[in-house]
N, C-alpha and C positions, 0 to 999 in steps of 0.2 A: 775608707770609713771604718772606724773601730767597731769591732763586734762586741755585743753584750755577752755576758757570761752566765752560764748555768752552773751554780754551785751545788754539788751533790754530796749529801751526808748519809752516813750509815747509822741506823738506829740500833745496831747490834742485835744480838740474839736474845738478850735478857730484859730485865725490868729497867725502868727509867733510871734507877740508882746506879746501874752499871754503865751508863753513858760516860765516855771519856770527858773530862772537864773541858777540854778544848772544844769538842763538838757541842757540848751543852751551851757554852758561852756564845758560840756562833749561831746556834739555833735561837737563842734569846733575841738576837739582833736581826734574824732573817725575816725579810719581807719583800715580796710575797713568798710564803712558804707553801709548797705543795707536797703532799704525801701520796705515795703510790697506793697505800691502803692504810686505813685507820685501825685495821684488825691486827694490832701489835701490842705487846704488853707495855711498851714504853709510852704509848700514846696517852694513857691516863695521866701520867706524870706531866706530859706537855700541857695538857689542859689545866692541871692544877697549878702549873707555873704561869698560866695566862698566855701561853704561846699560841697565837692564832695560826690556823692552817686551813687549806682546802684539800680534801682527799679526792682520789680518782676512783673510788669504789663504784660510782655510778657507771663508769666505763665498762666495768666487768658485766654489768647487767645488760649492756647493749649488744654484746658479741658472744658468739658461740665458740670462738677459737681464741686461745691466749695470744696468738700472733697478732690478731687484729686489735686486741686490747692494748698490747704493748705499742703497736704502731700508732694508735690514736693518742696514747699518753705522750709519746715522744713528740708527735706533731703539735699537741697543745702546748707543750713546754717550749718548743722552738718558736711557736707563734707568740707566746708570752715574751720570749727573749727579744723579740723585735722592738718591744717597748721599753726594755730595761733589763737589768740583771734579775735573775730568777734563782730561787732556792728550792731544792728538791731533796726530800728525804725518803730513803728506802729501807726495808728490813735488812738486817745483817750488815755486810760490807758492800759498797757499791760495785765492787769488781768480782763478787762471788755470786754466781747464779742469778744475775740481774740483767735480763735482756733489754730492759728499757735504757739502761746506761750504755749498752753496746750500740743501740740505735742512735743515742745522742752523740756518741763518738763518730758515727757515720755522718750525722748532720754537721759536726765540727769539720770533718774532712771535706765536706762540700762547701764550707764557708758560711754556713748559716748561723753559727754561734761559736763561742768558746766553752769548753767544759773543764771544770776544775773539781777534782775529787778531794773532799774535805775530811776524809777519814771515817772511822767506824770500826766495829769489831765484827769479824765473820762469825756466823753460827757454827763454823767448823771447830773452833777452839772449844766451845761448850759441848759440842757433839763428841769430840774425842775424849773429853773429860768424863762425860756421862757413860761412855762405852768402855772406858779404860783401854783404849787402843793407841798404838803409836803408828802414825801414817808412814813413817820411814820404812816400814815393812813392805810397803806397796799399797797405794791407795787410789781409788777411782771414784769420782763424783759424777753422777748421772742425773739428768733432768727427767723425772718420771713422766712428765707430760709429753716428751718427745723421744721416748726410749725405744731402741731397736735391740732385739736379742743378741745380734752379733757384735754389739758394742761392749757387752759385758765381759769382763775378764775374770773367770772364776778363781784364779790364784791370788787375787788382790782383795784387800778390804774394799767393799763397795758400799757407797751411800747413795740412795735415791732421794733427792730432795723434791720439794713441791708435790708431795703426795697429799693433795688437797682433799680427796674424797674416796669413796669406795670404788668409783669407776676407774680412777687413775690407779688405785691399788690393785684392782682386778687386772688391768693391762700388764702391770709389772709381774703379778703373780703368774699369769698365764704364760708369759714369755719365759720366766725362770723355770716353771714346771716342765717346759720342754727339755730342760737340761738337768734339773735337780729332782731328787725324790720329793714326793708330796709332803713328807714329814720333816724336810730339812729345816733347821731352826733359823729364823730371822728375827730381827729386833725392831720394834716400833718405838721410835724416840719422839716424844711429844714435849714441846716447849723447852728444849734444852737450854740450860743456863738461867732459867727462871725459877721462882719458888714453886711453880706448878709442874716442874720437870718430872717426866715419867719415862721409864724404859721397860718395855714389855716384850718378853720372849714368846713367840707363837710359832707353830708349825706353818710352813709356807702356804699350805692349802687354806689356812684361815686368815690370810693377810687381809683380804677384802671384807671380812666379816666383823671387823672391829668398828665400834661406833665412834671412838675418839679419834677421828681423822680430820684435820683441818690444815690451814696454811702454815702451821708451826710444826707439822709432822714430817719426819724423815724415816726412811727404812734402811736398816743396816743389814747387809748380807755378809757373814763371815767368810773368809777364804776357804775354799774346798781343800780339805786335808786328805780325804780318801781318794787315792789315785784312780780307783776303779770307776769313780763317778766322772772321770775325765776321759774315759776311753773313746767317747764320741767326738772329742776335740781334735782338729787337724794337727795341732801342735804336738799332741800326745803321740799320734801315729808317726809323725815325722821323727820324734825322738826315738821311738821303738825301732824304726827302720835304720836310723843312724847307729843305734846300739848293736843291731844285728850285723851291720857291716863294720863295726868298730874293732879295735884290737882284741877285746875280750868277747867278741860276738860269736856268731854261729859259723863254723868252718865252711858249711855249704854256701851260705849267703856271701861270705867274704871271697869265695872262689869265683863267683859268677861275674860274667862280662856281658856287655850288650849283646854280643853274638850268641853266647850260651843261653841267654834268656829268650831268644826269639821263639823257639818252639813252645815255650810255656805261655807266651802271650796269645798265640794262636789257639792253644788248647783251652785256655780260660775264656777266650772270646766265644768259642763254640759251645762251651758249657753254659755260658750266659744265654746264648741263643736257645739252648734246650730249655732252660728255666723259663724263658719268655714264652716259648711254645707250650709249656706245661701250665702257664698262667699261675705259677706258684710264687707268691710274693716273698716268702721266707727264703726259698731257693735263689730268687733273684738278688736279694740282699747279700747273700753269701757269695754269689758269683760276681756281682758288681764289686764286692770287696776284693775278690781275687784279681780282677782286672786292674783295680786301683793299686793293688800291691805291685803289679808289674810296672806300672807307671812310677811308683815311688822308688822301686829298686833301681830302675834306669836312671832316675834323677839323682839318687844317692851315689851311684857309680860315677855319674858326671861330676858331682860335688867332690867326691874323693879324689878325682883326677884333676880338680881345679878347672874343669871345662864349663860346666853349667850346673844349676841347682833347680830344685822344684820351684823356686821363686821365678826363675827365668821362664820355666814352662808355663806357669800360671800367668805371668805378666804378658807373655807373647800371645797366649790364648785370649786373655781379656781384651787386649788391644785389638786383636783381629775381630773378635765378636762385635765390639763397638764400631770398628771401622766398616765392617761389612753389613751392618744393620742400621744404615742411616734413617730408615723408616721408623726405627724405635728410638735411636739416640741422636738423630739429626732432623733435617727438614724434608727428607725425601718421603715419598708415599709408596705404599705397596698394599693393595687391598686383597690380593690373592697370593696363594703359595707360589703360583707360577711367576708372578711379578717379583717375588722375593728371590727366586732362583735366577731370574734375568738380571736383577740388580747385583746379586752376589757374583755372577760370572763377569759382569762388566767391571766391577770393582777389582776382581781378581786379575783380569787382563791388564787393567790400568796399573796395578801394583807391580806386575811383572815387567812392564815397560820394555826394557832392553832385551828381554827374552822372547820377543815376538817372533824372531826367526826360528826359534825352537819348534819342533813338531807339536801340534796340539794334542798328540797322544802321549807325549813324554811324561806327563804327570800321572799317568795310570801306573800304579806300582806293579812291578814284575812279580812281586811275591804274592799277589792275590791268587786264590784258588782259580784254576783254569776257567771254570764256568763264569765266575764273577769277573775275571779280567776280560774275557771275550765280550760279556755284556757291556762293561764300561768302555771298552775300545769302540764298540759299535755305537754306543750312545754318544760318545764324544765326536766320532766321525759324522754322525747324523746332524749334530749342531752346525757342522760346516756345509750341510746340504748333501752329503754323500749317503743317501738313503732312498728307499723306495717309498712312494706315496701310499700304496695300498698293499694288501696281503698277497694278491695273486702272483706277482713275480717272485715273492719270497717262497711260496709253496712250490713254484716251479723249480727254484734253485735247490730246495730241499730234495725234491725228487731227482734232480740231475746228480746231486752229490751222492745220494743213496745208490743210484745206478752205477756211478763210478766206483763206489766202494764195493758193490757186488761184483763188478768186473775185476777189481783188484784182488778180491778174495779167491778168485779162481786161478790166480797166478802164484808165483813163488817168491816174489820180491817183497820182503818184510817191510822195508822202509816205505815202499809205495802204499802198502796196505794201511800202515799206521797213518800216513799222510792223508789218505782218502777218508779214513774214519774221522780224523780231526776236522777235515773240511765239512763232513756231514754234520758233526756235532756243532760246528761253528754256524752252519746254516740253520740248524734247529734252534740255536740260542737266538739268532736274529728273528726267527719266527716268534719265539717266546716274547722277545722285547716288543714286537709289534702289538701283541695282545696284552702288554703290560704285566707280564709274568716274570718274576725273578726266577731264573733257572735253578739257582742253588736252592732256593726255598722249595720249588717244585720237586727237585730231586730228593731233598730230605724228606718231604712228604711221602714220596714213593718208597724210600728206604724204610720209613716207619711202617708203612702199610705192609710191605713185604715181611718185615720182622714180626708184626702182629699175626699175619696169616700163617707164617711158618711156625710160630709158637703154637698156634691152634693145631697144626698138623702134628707137632711133637706131642702135644697133650693127648690127641686121639691115639697115637702110636703107643704111648705109655699105658693108656687105659686098656689097650688090646693085649698087652703082655708080650707082644712079639717084637723082635728087633726090627728097627727101621729098614735094614737092608733086605728084609723078607717081603717088603711091600713093593708092588710094581708101581711104575710111574703113574699109571692110570688110577690106581687106588689112592695114591698121594694126591693126585689132581682132584679126586672127589672130595677129599678133606679140604683142599684149597677152595673149591667151589662152595662148600658148606660155610667156611669162614667168610667168604665173600657175601653170601646170602645173609648171614648173621649180621654183618656190618650194615648191609643195606636196610634190614629191618630195624636195627637200632638207630641208624642215622636218618 
């Protein structure tokens, strides 16, 4: 059975007189003719020419979301097409920023109707003329009603269409102000291509304070020329790192290898931990940047050698996060953090598949600090059931290992002494794990406590005017106890 056709016309961006002759002639014969909205400068001319139409403005009043408006318009048109050919006119060009036409194309693909585009002039031509810009320099068209900040490219001419009101303008403003200065100049373009055309330059922070915002309003954001305004963009950082490693870059950066950078990654990670412990946001920002620098340098070294790039790093990470979080990106459920961990481990084991014969401890990095590696080895073994159910036998093991270390200390065999001390530490770490204590964190707290109390001892020695060597251990111990008591009162 032959399908009926929906003929789609573009009313252009300007007045009725600017309609192409061919479109005008077809509109004169069009019946039934539907308009997405009668709020358009050409509609007055249609009425004067005696062209009858039905508008869908009533649909806008029924829904709170534009997506619902467009869906209903498309459905009403396809329903009309069941009875015969239908004629439909939209602002601008049917293929530029016109969601209802895209929905009609979907209906066509499902066999509900045929869709024929009958022409029209895009508002973009009038906009470029009003702004005196050439889109060949790089141009981006964004729907202000469905705009996300990460979609905007600051190095291109950017036009936000469908800035209907101050609410939409406010969303655009707030998103852009996260990346641009409050005073950054933007341009409000009203009724481009008509006799009522206006172009108004305003600072970004005033964008939503303008009264003349309607369905003929667009906002133009010029490309960012000041490179310092782009320092927060990932692309800028990537270029900086590439330049440092480039032919005319920094001799130190060019000299580095994956192996030579290993120590710096550890140092930066520990400095970040210190910033976290200090609860210092500015320090955390700086140290997170230093950790990111290490990632970027390793990725650039990989790119320089033709092995991998930061794109591979990000792609692998993104795929893993989506794959291992089916409760967020799929159909699985996980109501608690413990369920998330169980799902993660199950997916991880399934991914490894052929590696099942490998030891379950093989994935614990040997480069971890000793206390952290001991903790992770014990935790992984516990998942396989190799663990005590309560603390009593762990305490007993700690006491046994301490006794063996004490016995070894009375001997002369150095290797045996080191081995027994290691066993004692390992048992203590197992005890810490049972009480959900991270041994590395606990030891760092003890280190900080020692440093604070010793600093108090040094301060008292300085006040005395005597050299520290002249104090007995008992005298220094008294200062230690004073520091301890002071902490107890303050805490």
